[in-house]
Steps between C-alpha positions, in 0.01 A plus 500: 500500500704779354855374550530170688878490491717461803624861514504581864683822579199724566384548859141464617599686814627795301176563317337834449180588687169408348453663165139556397581579138713289271821681412540512128831676486755234399773701662343433842517123451803333655583179313617232738763383254680834527543505877844348496611741229392788721699362790807485281440859391511639856798741527795389703453796739155379600621140534771615741243679716335176612518503875676242712164425661351405164794275421467336838130444442567333165761275662255406772232412246750297298592302811131446570449353153800270544386384843149432371640307205710276725210434737264415213756270341566320830131450578431388146767230514385395848137449398594312180763267646368423849433126527564452127584132554150422623325307358768268372264372232406586142249785506254598222676595173839393631404177321547688173780748552713276719464228238608736222809602698586131535464448126754778440747330730436167322516681163177330389264690274165608647216724386334778697276794414732747677829641365814350654665774709333428836559125474859557386561705815349225716721243329803723556417518872480120513824457306678744731429278803584176320150376415497255208129501410430146623161597650206575268246662739226265380235554769394764749605374842807305385772518765806712423713382792451131426599560137804713585381810314664839583158663502597781738761620251248475217238692699754762603526640148129592467509620862788734423318635195185549705694673777646754254159616375423723799840682491457566126151637567650728768768627261242562229276704731808688623592591140141615452570753778280351767604576856694251711183412688296462181757281323552291815126454546452379142792257522386365838160415355689277255705349784183418697300343219437131563448401136837638389669318787332169416589526133863587583575212739451215252664374180280718279555766234275787607743671738757517217238630257384769742853606595601550138177691432557751784868527404392595147277774637773623735753520216249692285439750782876549542534551125223761498687700763797531264312654209688824550827323405409283200745265328740497794634169640265518802203570272583200282570285806152539649331473163690175437418371849134560423537282192684234702221498757237458229691208347536326835134555590384342176772238529337365816137499383323619188281731711812715517365636171265707718800679652627564148159644414507735801849630425412513131204731560718722719760515220233610252392786726866586556573517126181695437611753758846530342343554159340823626666793323513687830763252616732648241617169355582474132373195312854368494520524879158340534612218270795435730264475796277261308792285386646478851170382644449251218851362552478467878132409541438282192816352351696460825215320685437282195866397483508422872172306477640292214814430703289329767375253241850454359616391845186287534577306181872477580426327831212272397678280248359160603168342417243556773130525580456806278595323178145415398400868489762586244529439127704205369766737369532651848523156662772400256735731690448326836730219608324168544173615343275222373455705186849399394552173689166317501304607196377311197307559182136391537378226265137468400304245705720577798333509839579841653426717797440870435581761766402863531794738496375748760330272755674165425157332500455193279234492228266247661167332440291243684166325459306748715268737315429871527173563690201574281435830677765720659453705819419813298226322303695449176471168319791275399523210255565251781810397312804330648701736719834633379701660782844606616643259758821571698617141555610210285214270410405252229215733401762753386603288200406592144580332169601713202326384185535634145207641303326276246537681167200311360274656766671839516657565157621849602783347700846543349615197304760308700824397330750323728856625489805277472546475875139394559520242221814354649351478851148407389350772713318831450593793725271774627597835349414868539155589357389137466129425538445219751235327706554457875355172622452453874671168569282376789158578349581480127329835440630797302560853628238736358361847554173655391293814529382439857615721789758353736409452868696788658569723200182557296693688229709189428391174337439180690771236460391135503564170320299320233469131418617421147203441273612496138498849353257653750655822641837379375622849408443629853749244634785643292768709673785691342826470692668842495844513658609841626753650258488178295545465127332264258670162507644541851456190714307539822708374792416402855612716795598793280233594245251752639189486285130568460216275386260696277171348385471475122131596494441742789847662502528486878803386698503251786509725806578413862312722743631550854146480633409176674186306417243429773463164675360338189835573331703387806655846538708456186582785264264597220609430141319693226530639148640853486437718194801717588739244359827674591430540874765369737271250669451313171858368497584133565788257463540125457639335811510120491509310171425128483575324171672186381791708370551701821666360813560720806426810300750420226418364155678178411679472170593868490858566399745624763543824308134587549520421871804723534321773310213483744726511804725773362287746304668716245626832638273685262194364679599652834312814590679829553470681831241744367294215355505322836408823677209571264363148541525501878361852535199411288431188706535696825240755391262233368519283811479795737176618341377141506515472880123518535434190710320604824705499819353489852692814602478705182334843522391789281683835470212702644539318833873553542525856644241411765667171608182300444688177431832348596697189402569196717870416457550223757328346799554245774227402740737452793510835676248644252792619289454648157652758264233714338583783260300795629564872483507704820152661495634790705728581206303382196172673580655844570717454188207459262314778683790742451535401136133566432531830688779607268289430193203686648710802596665509157162500328364768735798726432442470124130575538579811705749613238231474236294740711788745534600402853865413563512347847847345470722735309743400228789388720286274718314364200826414325606297805151350535503380139861392474552323834183328628373522142788287372452251785126488429582418139725215618222368725238514224720333238606224741138421588265596217635266226413195711132571437564416134665164566312174468749285692463408866630772734605521863541764769878507458457649152395825671813540717690742271188715460444488876845646564431791267163561667679525836736760351207696354327497838815621674519796262131578552538497880796736486323726250177515703691581817654799325179626338295468818760693696487779238124548524433852624870577514625845403644553155832325458791571275608185309826365638758278334453130570691375799514154646360456849464246777125554492277733296572845640131588527369153596443578864360279775224350282758364256704333775194351668367362170832349399559347844153346517522354149844356573382341827193351331715358219739350756210345691360355177836347414536341844139375503532313171866397548410136592353460153806663345764294680296183551560499875154366579223577749417384850136427422243488223340811645830686479531399134141590419548845648733572206230418249355848458331422171310187397699493176825447691510121466737421785569136576334349811291817548 
């Protein structure tokens, strides 16, 4: 598209008649960006000649916009808040986001793949009504009333955010010069969509994400309308508000980066347009424009985004369930962390348990063997299984043994230091070569060049019975602590590390995939050649040794104990170091969410509502909450969006053949208004096709809103063009706002009325699934199952 920026002052209604030859005279082109300048240049005498009737008409239209805005806002709040207290139980992902809000109020550190803003706002809502975070939202169906949880207050925040989306959509369409009827129609489609209502009524983040996304677009549209008065306070205000919106969108979920991408592309087209010498800007003036956009749309959002994490760290000062994800240096800064209160150096011949950092699974083995032949026909060694097990068990215990220098002379020569001589013990240190002996079966951890069960590119992990020097070298593992230095002791609870095989140079890797029945559904453990991958990181949990009692080594001087409990200030991480570590883990874990989910779906299915999500169900009264878009809104929305793309392509093809069917003024509006919205739709949907993580229908909600706005523009545009067919030659008129398109006629009103009534009927028909009010009979429920892929409960 030529210029997909949100410049919106040109009028499709004020277009020239069909032009069969492309006008090449640049003087005949009317740049949209200059419209406001021309208005300012109108002589005072002409301005004073505006009739009282015209002023009255403008006042009437302004009142119509205000009345429509109030009605839309009222209906939006009504549909989002009606019956918000029902059900009084934990629903779907409230188990996550309600829990995180509680952790903020308890000030206990947690880990999540999403940035903190949305959860901070939820916690603030709870704090405001006196909630202390005593409830942890453990299971779907847990009772709120019985546990004295102010869940209505917590749900009211997302509901308020969801209710504000439709009014912002209305204001955006109004600024894009759509008529009162057109802007109202587009906003009402948002009001009547069942999926947006469902997502807004629960303790979830998506209504906040979507609100901030549409606010960002609205602020950018307002900024574009002020291009005739650059560098004024109002100009900077709306540019800064665009940056604020982008920061808040990304601060709720990382997919807010898609909104940044959409605005970013529009900025590039905007700057490219300003660079045109015909704009009359010197390079110094252009540099000022560039600097202002960089300041407000890059540095300002970045600073605001960082502030969310600063608040996050300032609140979460106590040890909590997220400790294990973080580095020992990070954990050192948390009050009560086991890293500083219950850690010990690990002596050789200690009996230890080893846990995976990212999944918390224990390194485990048992006497059962791998099957000789896997389901895909590959052959195994039928060795003893090595797996990841989530619970404590005697089969999780391993003994750390030193390497025999007589058998493997390449091992570094060991010389005990003064401390070890005094205590008659040898400590495990960074980069030591060790053997890991499974305590229950007296076999040694080994890997070899045989494909693992679930990941053929990785090596099988098994154990091997000691037999002199046979395959001895393959049982040797180098202990590499993250950020460790030679000579550093490896400690329990705090030392994140990798085990790298001395022969095959692969790291012990914990795969999220679960083994079949023969592996008891435990996680696969294999050898990964990509040694530095995140899922190769482990830590020592329990340590059993004669010198260690209750996690503390006996005979250690009080000064060392104090040093462990009160780390030196120099070891504490700075804010930026904490941010970088957490941000990296968020990205890694988010991309690692690949485990199949019964309600996950693929991006290609989203616009057509081929799959929903079951949020909650109760058999009594056939009640359930099922996330499902209103087909009477979603299907026309994707149709209108595809129509826009087809019409844009057809116009360009006609231009190539010398036929100008739109005219410059209409084309400028066509590219800059629905074109910008189409860009937002494409960039909020297309990137999901490139993601490997599990995805759900709610990921499409921001894109859906933009597709509704595109469709609204297309409907208004088509109504104007159809009414012009066969019309006499018209003289282009200045753009004026209107209650309805001036040339729409009866067909326009009939079409809009029918579409609105159908959307309303669709909303009412699927409302029992939205509000969980239930059905009178199975047949009544089954009548809502239009597609076989809609996996409704009890249907």
